[in-house]
TITORZA-605072 format. One record per residue (C-alpha): residue in three letters; x, y, z. Coordinates in nm, 4 decimals. Layout:
<'ALA' <X Y Z>>
...
This chain:
<'UNK' <-0.6607 -2.6184 -0.1238>>
<'UNK' <-0.3359 -2.7219 -0.2941>>
<'UNK' <-0.0644 -2.4557 -0.2984>>
<'UNK' <-0.0454 -2.4959 -0.6768>>
<'UNK' <-0.3788 -2.3157 -0.6971>>
<'UNK' <-0.2655 -2.0231 -0.4808>>
<'UNK' <-0.0605 -1.7125 -0.5521>>
<'UNK' <0.0010 -1.3718 -0.4002>>
<'UNK' <-0.0744 -1.0590 -0.5985>>
<'UNK' <0.2203 -0.8205 -0.5781>>
<'UNK' <0.0724 -0.5411 -0.7908>>
<'UNK' <-0.2162 -0.4445 -1.0173>>
<'UNK' <-0.2946 -0.1755 -1.2740>>
<'UNK' <-0.5935 -0.0894 -1.4924>>
<'UNK' <-0.6811 0.1241 -1.7936>>
<'UNK' <-1.0520 0.1694 -1.8612>>
<'UNK' <-1.2725 0.4472 -2.0025>>
<'UNK' <-1.3221 0.5596 -1.6391>>
<'UNK' <-0.9460 0.6127 -1.5986>>
<'UNK' <-0.6399 0.4349 -1.4641>>
<'UNK' <-0.7023 0.4459 -1.0908>>
<'UNK' <-0.8596 0.1493 -0.9154>>
<'UNK' <-1.0315 0.3837 -0.6695>>
<'UNK' <-1.1615 0.6036 -0.9537>>
<'UNK' <-1.3089 0.3029 -1.1308>>
<'UNK' <-1.4645 0.1630 -0.8143>>
<'UNK' <-1.6254 0.4985 -0.7353>>
<'UNK' <-1.7917 0.4835 -1.0781>>
<'UNK' <-1.9064 0.1254 -1.0148>>
<'UNK' <-2.0613 0.2106 -0.6788>>
<'UNK' <-2.2368 0.5072 -0.8412>>
<'UNK' <-2.3812 0.2755 -1.1087>>
<'UNK' <-2.2161 0.4613 -1.3977>>
<'UNK' <-2.1404 0.3122 -1.7401>>
<'UNK' <-1.9047 0.3968 -2.0259>>
<'UNK' <-2.1431 0.3375 -2.3157>>
<'UNK' <-2.1581 0.5618 -2.6218>>
<'UNK' <-2.1646 0.5311 -3.0005>>
<'UNK' <-1.8130 0.4549 -3.1315>>
<'UNK' <-1.6493 0.7173 -3.3494>>
<'UNK' <-1.3775 0.4971 -3.5009>>
<'UNK' <-1.6131 0.2547 -3.6796>>
<'UNK' <-1.9765 0.2345 -3.7856>>
<'UNK' <-2.1575 0.0357 -3.5174>>
<'UNK' <-2.4969 0.0833 -3.6888>>
<'UNK' <-2.6153 0.2744 -3.3829>>
<'UNK' <-2.5133 0.0100 -3.1286>>
<'UNK' <-2.3455 0.1308 -2.8090>>
<'UNK' <-2.0035 0.0240 -2.6842>>
<'UNK' <-1.7887 0.0947 -2.3789>>
<'UNK' <-1.5505 0.3374 -2.5505>>
<'UNK' <-1.2310 0.4884 -2.4065>>
<'UNK' <-1.2047 0.8458 -2.5432>>
<'UNK' <-0.8312 0.8530 -2.4676>>
<'UNK' <-0.7816 0.5989 -2.7453>>
<'UNK' <-0.9556 0.8191 -3.0014>>
<'UNK' <-0.6367 1.0280 -3.0239>>
<'UNK' <-0.5039 0.8311 -3.3201>>
<'UNK' <-0.1268 0.8393 -3.3585>>
<'UNK' <-0.1313 0.5987 -3.6526>>
<'UNK' <-0.0798 0.2881 -3.4390>>
<'UNK' <-0.3288 0.0200 -3.3449>>
<'UNK' <-0.5880 0.1242 -3.0895>>
<'UNK' <-0.4822 -0.1832 -2.8904>>
<'UNK' <-0.1209 -0.0604 -2.8844>>
<'UNK' <-0.2398 0.2735 -2.7455>>
<'UNK' <-0.4398 0.0932 -2.4791>>
<'UNK' <-0.1360 -0.1092 -2.3706>>
<'UNK' <0.0730 0.2080 -2.3462>>
<'UNK' <-0.1968 0.3670 -2.1294>>
<'UNK' <-0.1841 0.0598 -1.9051>>
<'UNK' <0.1963 0.0673 -1.8829>>
<'UNK' <0.1871 0.4328 -1.7743>>
<'UNK' <-0.0499 0.3332 -1.4924>>
<'UNK' <0.1818 0.0680 -1.3443>>
<'UNK' <0.3331 0.1817 -1.0151>>
<'UNK' <0.4915 -0.1455 -0.9021>>
<'UNK' <0.8356 -0.2778 -1.0031>>
<'UNK' <0.8466 -0.5669 -1.2484>>
<'UNK' <1.1420 -0.7930 -1.1590>>
<'UNK' <1.3900 -0.8722 -1.4374>>
<'UNK' <1.3239 -1.1913 -1.6350>>
<'UNK' <0.9540 -1.1857 -1.5434>>
<'UNK' <0.7544 -1.3714 -1.8104>>
<'UNK' <0.4530 -1.2021 -1.9657>>
<'UNK' <0.1218 -1.3815 -2.0205>>
<'UNK' <-0.0968 -1.1821 -2.2589>>
<'UNK' <-0.4700 -1.2477 -2.2555>>
<'UNK' <-0.6560 -1.1296 -2.5659>>
<'UNK' <-0.9257 -1.2592 -2.7991>>
<'UNK' <-0.8445 -1.0810 -3.1263>>
<'UNK' <-0.5400 -0.8669 -3.0433>>
<'UNK' <-0.4737 -0.5628 -3.2616>>
<'UNK' <-0.7736 -0.6427 -3.4797>>
<'UNK' <-0.7936 -0.2907 -3.6225>>
<'UNK' <-0.4701 -0.3573 -3.8151>>
<'UNK' <-0.6634 -0.6114 -4.0200>>
<'UNK' <-0.9506 -0.3680 -4.0647>>
<'UNK' <-0.6995 -0.1152 -4.2003>>
<'UNK' <-0.5847 -0.3613 -4.4663>>
<'UNK' <-0.2703 -0.4918 -4.2962>>
<'UNK' <-0.2067 -0.8602 -4.3515>>
<'UNK' <-0.0929 -0.9958 -4.0143>>
<'UNK' <-0.1719 -1.2210 -3.7229>>
<'UNK' <-0.3365 -0.9585 -3.5035>>
<'UNK' <-0.2854 -1.1439 -3.1742>>
<'UNK' <0.0818 -1.2083 -3.2456>>
<'UNK' <0.1202 -0.8411 -3.3392>>
<'UNK' <-0.0199 -0.7372 -3.0006>>
<'UNK' <0.2046 -0.9871 -2.8228>>
<'UNK' <0.5127 -0.8428 -2.9935>>
<'UNK' <0.4115 -0.4890 -2.9040>>
<'UNK' <0.3429 -0.5921 -2.5429>>
<'UNK' <0.6952 -0.7325 -2.5090>>
<'UNK' <0.8397 -0.3998 -2.6190>>
<'UNK' <0.6071 -0.1851 -2.4074>>
<'UNK' <0.6712 -0.3817 -2.0877>>
<'UNK' <1.0376 -0.4496 -2.1671>>
<'UNK' <1.0033 -0.8262 -2.1245>>
<'UNK' <1.1753 -1.0933 -2.3330>>
<'UNK' <0.9637 -1.4004 -2.2589>>
<'UNK' <0.5967 -1.3797 -2.3520>>
<'UNK' <0.3097 -1.6246 -2.3980>>
<'UNK' <-0.0186 -1.5589 -2.5768>>
<'UNK' <-0.3314 -1.6950 -2.4053>>
<'UNK' <-0.6400 -1.6814 -2.6246>>
<'UNK' <-0.9261 -1.8870 -2.4820>>
<'UNK' <-1.2180 -1.6807 -2.6110>>
<'UNK' <-1.3898 -1.4766 -2.3378>>
<'UNK' <-1.2393 -1.6943 -2.0643>>
<'UNK' <-0.8892 -1.5835 -2.1652>>
<'UNK' <-0.8265 -1.3551 -1.8672>>
<'UNK' <-0.8649 -1.5998 -1.5831>>
<'UNK' <-0.7151 -1.8845 -1.7838>>
<'UNK' <-0.4030 -1.6732 -1.8386>>
<'UNK' <-0.3839 -1.6259 -1.4618>>
<'UNK' <-0.4215 -2.0017 -1.4071>>
<'UNK' <-0.1464 -2.0746 -1.6590>>
<'UNK' <0.0832 -1.8217 -1.4908>>
<'UNK' <0.0088 -1.9887 -1.1561>>
<'UNK' <0.1178 -2.3227 -1.2974>>
<'UNK' <0.4448 -2.1767 -1.4220>>
<'UNK' <0.5255 -2.0243 -1.0832>>
<'UNK' <0.4558 -2.3493 -0.8995>>
<'UNK' <0.6508 -2.5519 -1.1558>>
<'UNK' <0.9544 -2.3408 -1.0639>>
<'UNK' <0.9799 -2.1883 -1.4100>>
<'UNK' <0.9581 -1.8322 -1.2737>>
<'UNK' <0.9354 -1.6467 -0.9427>>
<'UNK' <0.6992 -1.3797 -1.0756>>
<'UNK' <0.4558 -1.3598 -1.3661>>
<'UNK' <0.2928 -1.0568 -1.5267>>
<'UNK' <-0.0565 -1.1255 -1.6622>>
<'UNK' <-0.1941 -0.8599 -1.8974>>
<'UNK' <-0.5439 -0.8636 -2.0442>>
<'UNK' <-0.6249 -0.6319 -2.3347>>
<'UNK' <-0.8959 -0.5962 -2.5992>>
<'UNK' <-1.0528 -0.3100 -2.7922>>
<'UNK' <-1.3983 -0.2375 -2.9320>>
<'UNK' <-1.3887 -0.2970 -3.3062>>
<'UNK' <-1.6043 -0.3322 -3.6147>>
<'UNK' <-1.4902 -0.6925 -3.6607>>
<'UNK' <-1.5994 -0.8105 -3.3156>>
<'UNK' <-1.9181 -0.6034 -3.3189>>
<'UNK' <-2.0162 -0.7597 -3.6512>>
<'UNK' <-1.9433 -1.1097 -3.5225>>
<'UNK' <-2.1479 -1.0816 -3.2055>>
<'UNK' <-2.4264 -0.9032 -3.3944>>
<'UNK' <-2.4443 -1.1930 -3.6413>>
<'UNK' <-2.4923 -1.4253 -3.3443>>
<'UNK' <-2.7801 -1.2110 -3.2177>>
<'UNK' <-2.5884 -1.1469 -2.8956>>
<'UNK' <-2.5604 -0.7660 -2.8967>>
<'UNK' <-2.8120 -0.5542 -2.7078>>
<'UNK' <-3.0165 -0.3113 -2.9127>>
<'UNK' <-3.0485 -0.0956 -2.6022>>
<'UNK' <-2.8075 -0.1343 -2.3084>>
<'UNK' <-2.6385 -0.4221 -2.1285>>
<'UNK' <-2.8457 -0.5349 -1.8264>>
<'UNK' <-2.6749 -0.8343 -1.6619>>
<'UNK' <-2.9007 -1.0661 -1.4627>>
<'UNK' <-3.2119 -0.8674 -1.5569>>
<'UNK' <-3.5320 -1.0481 -1.6535>>
<'UNK' <-3.5542 -0.8381 -1.9719>>
<'UNK' <-3.1860 -0.8523 -2.0687>>
<'UNK' <-3.1392 -0.8596 -2.4439>>
<'UNK' <-2.7677 -0.8935 -2.5039>>
<'UNK' <-2.4172 -0.7688 -2.4420>>
<'UNK' <-2.2466 -0.4379 -2.5115>>
<'UNK' <-1.8814 -0.4571 -2.6164>>
<'UNK' <-1.6148 -0.2599 -2.4322>>
<'UNK' <-1.2431 -0.1929 -2.4268>>
<'UNK' <-1.0035 -0.1987 -2.1337>>
<'UNK' <-0.6780 -0.3470 -2.0101>>
<'UNK' <-0.5487 -0.4765 -1.6803>>
<'UNK' <-0.2237 -0.6099 -1.5352>>
<'UNK' <-0.1581 -0.8409 -1.2406>>
<'UNK' <0.1863 -0.9298 -1.1027>>
<'UNK' <0.1751 -1.2749 -0.9438>>
<'UNK' <0.4275 -1.4354 -0.7111>>
<'UNK' <0.4459 -1.7372 -0.4810>>
<'UNK' <0.1769 -1.7453 -0.2158>>
<'UNK' <0.2399 -1.5790 0.1199>>
<'UNK' <-0.0371 -1.5835 0.3840>>
<'UNK' <-0.1827 -1.2453 0.4719>>
<'UNK' <-0.1391 -1.0909 0.1263>>
<'UNK' <-0.3774 -1.0060 -0.1560>>
<'UNK' <-0.4153 -1.3487 -0.3058>>
<'UNK' <-0.5782 -1.6008 -0.5330>>
<'UNK' <-0.6747 -1.8911 -0.3074>>
<'UNK' <-0.8234 -2.1369 -0.5529>>
<'UNK' <-0.8584 -2.1917 -0.9254>>
<'UNK' <-1.0333 -2.4462 -1.1430>>
<'UNK' <-1.1438 -2.4898 -1.5035>>
<'UNK' <-1.3880 -2.7064 -1.6961>>
<'UNK' <-1.5341 -2.7367 -2.0456>>
<'UNK' <-1.8980 -2.7964 -2.1366>>
<'UNK' <-1.8247 -2.9063 -2.4944>>
<'UNK' <-2.1987 -2.8513 -2.5460>>
<'UNK' <-2.1939 -2.6091 -2.8404>>
<'UNK' <-1.9470 -2.3914 -3.0295>>
<'UNK' <-2.0997 -2.0713 -2.8865>>
<'UNK' <-2.3946 -2.1521 -2.6571>>
<'UNK' <-2.3273 -2.2552 -2.2958>>
<'UNK' <-2.4699 -2.5586 -2.1199>>
<'UNK' <-2.7908 -2.3928 -1.9963>>
<'UNK' <-2.8093 -2.6186 -1.6926>>
<'UNK' <-2.4666 -2.4962 -1.5788>>
<'UNK' <-2.3680 -2.8514 -1.4830>>
<'UNK' <-2.0047 -2.8362 -1.5936>>
<'UNK' <-1.9615 -2.4767 -1.4741>>
<'UNK' <-2.0842 -2.5997 -1.1358>>
<'UNK' <-1.7991 -2.8530 -1.1288>>
<'UNK' <-1.5375 -2.5796 -1.1785>>
<'UNK' <-1.6961 -2.3650 -0.9065>>
<'UNK' <-1.7040 -2.6496 -0.6539>>
<'UNK' <-1.3444 -2.7419 -0.7304>>
<'UNK' <-1.2233 -2.3832 -0.6814>>
<'UNK' <-1.4283 -2.3474 -0.3602>>
<'UNK' <-1.3025 -2.6716 -0.2055>>
<'UNK' <-1.2030 -2.5959 0.1542>>
<'UNK' <-1.2441 -2.2194 0.1181>>
<'UNK' <-1.5189 -2.1618 0.3730>>
<'UNK' <-1.7885 -1.8970 0.3299>>
<'UNK' <-1.7900 -1.7174 -0.0058>>
<'UNK' <-1.8778 -1.3524 0.0463>>
<'UNK' <-1.9953 -1.2662 -0.3041>>
<'UNK' <-1.9757 -1.3567 -0.6710>>
<'UNK' <-1.8383 -1.1529 -0.9594>>
<'UNK' <-2.0090 -1.3271 -1.2475>>
<'UNK' <-1.9237 -1.3269 -1.6146>>
<'UNK' <-2.2698 -1.1739 -1.6600>>
<'UNK' <-2.2720 -1.0730 -2.0256>>
<'UNK' <-2.6383 -0.9733 -2.0247>>
<'UNK' <-2.7253 -1.2311 -2.2901>>
<'UNK' <-3.0220 -1.4562 -2.2187>>
<'UNK' <-2.8254 -1.7815 -2.2306>>
<'UNK' <-2.5034 -1.6846 -2.0502>>
<'UNK' <-2.6796 -1.5332 -1.7511>>
<'UNK' <-2.9218 -1.8260 -1.7281>>
<'UNK' <-2.6393 -2.0826 -1.7300>>
<'UNK' <-2.4540 -1.8940 -1.4558>>
<'UNK' <-2.7637 -1.8521 -1.2405>>
<'UNK' <-2.8465 -2.2223 -1.2713>>
<'UNK' <-2.4901 -2.3225 -1.1801>>
<'UNK' <-2.4803 -2.0842 -0.8837>>
<'UNK' <-2.8222 -2.1965 -0.7573>>
<'UNK' <-2.6981 -2.5542 -0.7630>>
<'UNK' <-2.3741 -2.4679 -0.5803>>
<'UNK' <-2.5321 -2.2459 -0.3150>>
<'UNK' <-2.8593 -2.4411 -0.2771>>
<'UNK' <-3.0681 -2.1543 -0.4092>>
<'UNK' <-2.9198 -1.8885 -0.1791>>
<'UNK' <-2.6551 -1.7187 -0.3933>>
<'UNK' <-2.4273 -1.4620 -0.2210>>
<'UNK' <-2.4320 -1.1013 -0.3529>>
<'UNK' <-2.3888 -1.1204 -0.7317>>
<'UNK' <-2.2495 -0.8547 -0.9676>>
<'UNK' <-2.1119 -0.8153 -1.3211>>
<'UNK' <-1.8686 -0.5458 -1.4394>>
<'UNK' <-2.0225 -0.5597 -1.7849>>
<'UNK' <-2.3079 -0.3305 -1.6877>>
<'UNK' <-2.0444 -0.0605 -1.6340>>
<'UNK' <-1.7642 -0.1351 -1.8816>>
<'UNK' <-1.9250 -0.3634 -2.1364>>
<'UNK' <-1.7726 -0.6938 -2.2408>>
<'UNK' <-1.3983 -0.6328 -2.2500>>
<'UNK' <-1.3256 -0.9839 -2.3832>>
<'UNK' <-0.9690 -1.0914 -2.2945>>
<'UNK' <-0.9387 -0.8210 -2.0283>>
<'UNK' <-1.2554 -0.9270 -1.8460>>
<'UNK' <-1.1149 -1.1927 -1.6133>>
<'UNK' <-0.8095 -0.9844 -1.5261>>
<'UNK' <-1.0257 -0.6834 -1.4376>>
<'UNK' <-1.2606 -0.8971 -1.2287>>
<'UNK' <-0.9683 -1.0074 -1.0117>>
<'UNK' <-0.8264 -0.6550 -0.9763>>
<'UNK' <-1.1546 -0.4911 -0.8848>>
<'UNK' <-1.2623 -0.7942 -0.6822>>
<'UNK' <-0.9719 -0.7277 -0.4465>>
<'UNK' <-1.1012 -0.3751 -0.3901>>
<'UNK' <-1.4566 -0.4997 -0.3279>>
<'UNK' <-1.3116 -0.7517 -0.0804>>
<'UNK' <-1.1240 -0.4732 0.0992>>
<'UNK' <-1.4377 -0.2599 0.1228>>
<'UNK' <-1.6574 -0.5503 0.2256>>
<'UNK' <-1.9168 -0.4360 -0.0277>>
<'UNK' <-2.0377 -0.5342 -0.3730>>
<'UNK' <-2.1403 -0.2508 -0.6090>>
<'UNK' <-2.4984 -0.2141 -0.7301>>
<'UNK' <-2.5651 -0.3849 -1.0618>>
<'UNK' <-2.5615 -0.1119 -1.3238>>
<'UNK' <-2.8700 -0.0791 -1.5485>>
<'UNK' <-3.0682 -0.3348 -1.3490>>
<'UNK' <-3.4464 -0.2978 -1.3717>>
<'UNK' <-3.6036 -0.6358 -1.2922>>
<'UNK' <-3.3674 -0.8788 -1.1119>>
<'UNK' <-3.3752 -1.2302 -1.2515>>
<'UNK' <-3.2391 -1.3650 -0.9222>>
<'UNK' <-3.2503 -1.2373 -0.5641>>
<'UNK' <-2.8697 -1.2209 -0.5353>>
<'UNK' <-2.8430 -0.9234 -0.7726>>
<'UNK' <-2.9476 -0.5731 -0.6694>>
<'UNK' <-2.9444 -0.2127 -0.7871>>
<'UNK' <-2.8178 -0.1235 -0.4374>>
<'UNK' <-2.4737 -0.1905 -0.2884>>
<'UNK' <-2.4640 -0.5178 -0.0944>>
<'UNK' <-2.2584 -0.6164 0.2074>>
<'UNK' <-2.0341 -0.9165 0.1468>>
<'UNK' <-2.0850 -1.2281 0.3582>>
<'UNK' <-1.7065 -1.2650 0.3909>>
<'UNK' <-1.3975 -1.1191 0.2242>>
<'UNK' <-1.3551 -1.4203 -0.0046>>
<'UNK' <-1.5016 -1.3739 -0.3514>>
<'UNK' <-1.5750 -1.6146 -0.6333>>
<'UNK' <-1.5098 -1.4775 -0.9814>>
<'UNK' <-1.6302 -1.6500 -1.2981>>
<'UNK' <-1.5011 -1.6246 -1.6543>>
<'UNK' <-1.6590 -1.8220 -1.9398>>
<'UNK' <-1.6117 -1.8363 -2.3141>>
<'UNK' <-1.7179 -1.9884 -2.6441>>
<'UNK' <-1.6566 -2.3582 -2.6742>>
<'UNK' <-1.7922 -2.4142 -2.3228>>
<'UNK' <-1.4799 -2.2861 -2.1459>>
<'UNK' <-1.5284 -2.2199 -1.7746>>
<'UNK' <-1.2938 -2.0670 -1.5179>>
<'UNK' <-1.3589 -2.0154 -1.1458>>
<'UNK' <-1.1239 -1.8354 -0.9065>>
<'UNK' <-1.1350 -1.7536 -0.5355>>
<'UNK' <-0.9672 -1.4298 -0.4253>>
<'UNK' <-0.9275 -1.2401 -0.1016>>
<'UNK' <-0.7731 -0.9033 -0.0146>>
<'UNK' <-0.5226 -0.8719 0.2675>>
<'UNK' <-0.6636 -0.7500 0.5985>>
């Protein structure tokens, strides 16, 4: 694998409804818990969402700003001076618009992020629901181009009336609960969370990203290529030369089409024998621009433990690789998938240090 697709991970931090500790979150995942409740800050028409109660303490700012501050307080690693920031978000501080403020909500969140993290150089990455991993890939490119020695990737999105209404109009929101890779899955549940990853040049023996690749179906503005053909290409490219893949953290929204496309792509790649498969969205909901960042952070912990959590809310597995019991990984190398509207596909290989 070319070094331009590798990077070491010098630090991570998370802020979810379960809390700010990676261990705390992983305990909840392995216990099959979820964060779903009826939102109090907007009328969801009875639909559930993965809500962070800490953000309900309204100080007059955007809920997204409060989430970023919670994330900053959780960071325990030093951020070197002149580190560029790569912010992954789909709609930014969307609640500002809902409150009647006329602004570019993503640019508003980017400006606030620069102040919160004390960084001068910042880039917005908004590639629909594939934003998280694509921001990481872009940061990788900048490190290997010699434009920076470190890069801070931050993913952040909140549950909002605007996004709930949009996904509901598409018929993509579950009327019950999110059940990724379940035969009777009926849609996604939105969530809110944030994550941060500090990347640096690759050093063997460290927590690392070992491969990265992207592709685009261009099949439909929202629906994926159900055969998973183009997603398969990204997976194979990221896996090139990586050896045995121990497990897969899928995008796994719990919608009929997304899960089917992923399963078809993975069956093609692994000849029908998919390694242990899991989606965070059964626990946290769909956290949009934060999703890919969180998958990498928690994937490192799963790699360290050698175990994949049980799939939350699973009743009838649609594929043998998913289980409502914890599964032992086949190796410490994990494949993580991030996909988005417009047919955007991202595949990454990660591995925790021994």
